N, C-alpha and C positions, 0 to 999 in steps of 0.2 A: 041665671042669677048667681050661681056659684063662681063664675068667672068674675063677676062684678065684686063679690065679696073677697076674692083673692086679690084683686086690684086694690081694694080698700085696705086690706091687711098689709100687703107689701108696702104700700105708700105710707101707711101709719107707722110701720116699723122703721122705715127710713127716717122719718121726721123725729120720732121718739129717740132713735139712736143718735141722731145729730145733737139733740138737746142734752142727752145724757153725756155724750162725749164732751160737749162744751162746758158742762159743769165740772168735769174732772181735768180736762186738758183743753184750755181755751183755744190754742192755736189749731189743734187737730179738729176740734169741733167747728171752728170757723172755716177751716179748709173744707170739711165735709158740707157745711152749710153753704159755702160759696159755690160749690158745684151746682150746675143747673139740674138738680135732681128731679124737680117737678117736670121740667122739660124733657129730660131723658126718659123718665117713666112714661110720660104722655106719648112720646114717640114710640117707645117699645109697645105700649098698649095699642096705638094706632096700627103699627106693623102687624102685631099679633091678631088684630081684628080684620086684617086683610085690606087695609086702606092702600091705595096706589102710592108709589114712590113720589109722584108729583105733588100729591096732597101733603105728604110728610115734609117734603122740601119746602113748600109754601109755608107750612106751619113753622118750620125751623127758621126760615128767613124773617118771618114776621116777629118771632120771638127776639131775634137779634135787635131789631129796631125798637122793640118795647123794653129791652133790658136797659137801654140808655136812660130813659126817664125814671126807671126804678132805682137808679143809683142816687137819686135825690134823697131817698130815705137814709141811705148809708153815709151821706154827706151831712145832712141836717141833724140827724139824731145824735151822733157823737158830739157835734158842736154844741147842741143844746144841753146835753147831759153835763158836759164839761163846764158849761157856763152856769150851771146850778139849777137848771130847770128840772122838774121831776120827771120820772119815767113816763107816766101817762101823757102829760102834755108834749113831751119830746116825741113819743111814738105817734101821737095824734097829728102833730104838725108834720112829721115825716111822711105819714100816710097821706095827709092832705096835699102836700107838695108832690108826692108821687102820683096821685090821682090827677092833679093839674098837669103834671108832665105827661101822663098818659093821654090826656085830652089833646094836648098840643101835638104829641107824637102821632096819634091816630089821625088828626087833621092833616098833618104833614104827609102821612102815608096815603091818605085819600087824594091829596093834591098831586103827589108823585105818581100814583096809579093812573090818574087822568091824563098825565103827561103833557 
């Protein structure tokens, strides 16, 4: 249980650090937030838990394909905010588009895996 709590603490500190940096220095905060920190931490935790390299490689490759639809959030949200939509509608629409993109991406991955 203590290893789980360590994972939670380190992960929470990284996210909190990124948001605090973004408040003070938007470019540095954005740089930190743009790093695939969740993915990096997950791969570190998998490696520390003794998972085989092949599993970590599969995980990493799948992340690559799922990053593409996640970009829909970062395209739609600034466009909507600049067009005068509120924060919550912009975030909601961006999340909905991302979920839709994930559905298409996962479907495409299944088709590709069936070859």
